[in-house]
Phi, psi and omega in degrees: 000137183282167177297325180296319179296322178296318182293335180276352180297140181295143180293144181287137182280166178298322179298315180293324182298326181254029182301321181298327178294315180296324179298313180299317180296320180290324176298313178298318180295319180297315180297315182295315181292323179296323178284326183278328184234059184298323182295320179297314182290329174295322178296314179295319180295333181282349180280076186219158174230127181053040178064019172256118183285123186288319175301321178293322178300317179297318179296323178293323174302313181296332178287316193259339180300317176301327179285323179290336177297337181281347187274126175262109183297336177293341181263002182297334178298337180291349181297341176300335178291342184248030185298329179292322176295320177298317180298318179299313183293319178298320179298314181294311185297322190248339182251344184244306192300309181299322183285323178293324178291323176300319179292313181294320179297317178295319181294309187276309185280320183279346183228290188299314184265003186306317181295341184265356186243156177297121187304322185293343185254000186304306182297324180293320177300314181298320178299319179297320178296320179293318177300321180296317185283338185280352181243103180291150186295153178241270191299314186297339179301327179298325178294311182296318180297319179295319181295332180255016177058040179286164179291112187292325181292321175298314183300313180298316181296319181293319179296316179298320179293318177298319179299317180296315180296322184299324180302323184262330190259339187300309184297307181294326180293313179294320178300320178297312185287331179273353176071032179241157184290323180206156177232160177266104179275129177286079186300324180297322177293315181300309184290318179295322178298316179297318180295312184291317188270341183239299189297307183299308180295327178296313180296314180300316181295320182289324175297314180294318180299311182295322178296316180294316181295326180288325184268322185230000179073192182300323178300322179295319178295317180298320180295317179294319179299320178296323180290322185277345184307312179295332182298320180300313183289321178296321178295321177300314182292322177295321177299320178300314180300317180296310184299316180285331175294322178302327186249016184303313180295319182296318181297316181288332182279329184228055185298322182293315180300315181295318179297319180291320178293332181289336185299304179296330178295315180297314180298317182296319180298309183291325178297310183290323176296315180296319179294317179296319180294317180293316178297322178299318178294319181297327182264010175072031179283138178299147183300324182295344173259322181298322181297305176294332177299318178296321182287319178294322180294336186259334188271167188231151176273079191291334179299314179293319181298315180297315181296318180295320180296317179294319180297320185277319192240347179105157186297323185260019183278163174296327179297315179298319179296319181298320178290327177295322176300323175301321176298316185294324184266347187306304188292306181300322181290317180294327175297323178292324177294319175304314181298321181294313182292328178289320181290335182262011184300312181299318177298316182297311184289327177292320180290329182278342184278000000 
């Protein structure tokens, strides 16, 4: 991206500048409300189809539709210019991340932290971590890419490609790493998640985009995007309150276990994000692609991971808890990765020039 393009980028608002503060406050509010109003959050959590929570799905629509409105499907062919970025992300998602998590889980949970954890759940915890890493993120990636001004056409293309690969590769990959002959993949959850989080919002956004451009041109679209911008962030924060509220009692009841399970997840996120970012620089990938490539390479499709863990090991298993910890750390950790790639932009572009 040129300097001129950078200068035309919209200035960050005061609300966005202190997003990390709002995130911390929402995490605290979610935990407190979940502990104080467990019945309410259980009711909200029960509003699901195929283990996909519908209130969270609606909030994700509100988060990503404004971002999808920016995508011109006529320009999707330009993603061929970013084939190296696509290659880097595919390599991280499918050849590095699941295997690195298996190694980290065995090292930390199976060895270093073993004396501090319930012995009967050790293998189950490791399985949950592997399930988490084997499913690359889908919908939330649009949020991270938007926050770091990533190339939207690349992001959409990469997410669509990951979804397609996941349908065929998730089961055999997890089966290989868990050492079992076959696994029960919650196909209804996988397919419904893709439809709800990708297909429906993409179609809705494109219908709205074309309607606005036909009636009022680019100025009408720009006005709507300006209006919807706060909606995305508020929806993100509301999602945080819900997710942490769902697990408020669990967090307060098992703080040490959750903290220990978070360690390999944190290391894995920063390792894979850093590796994707470094490889992108080595292969001359533009920063507007390298930034979302790092984020896509590091984040997880936690809805599928949680559903698969419950299907395989049960609701109260260590595997289910490990995937839930992935949910808990996803947003704050990915926000920190967004901050890192944005702060290193000048270094990246100077090194690439």
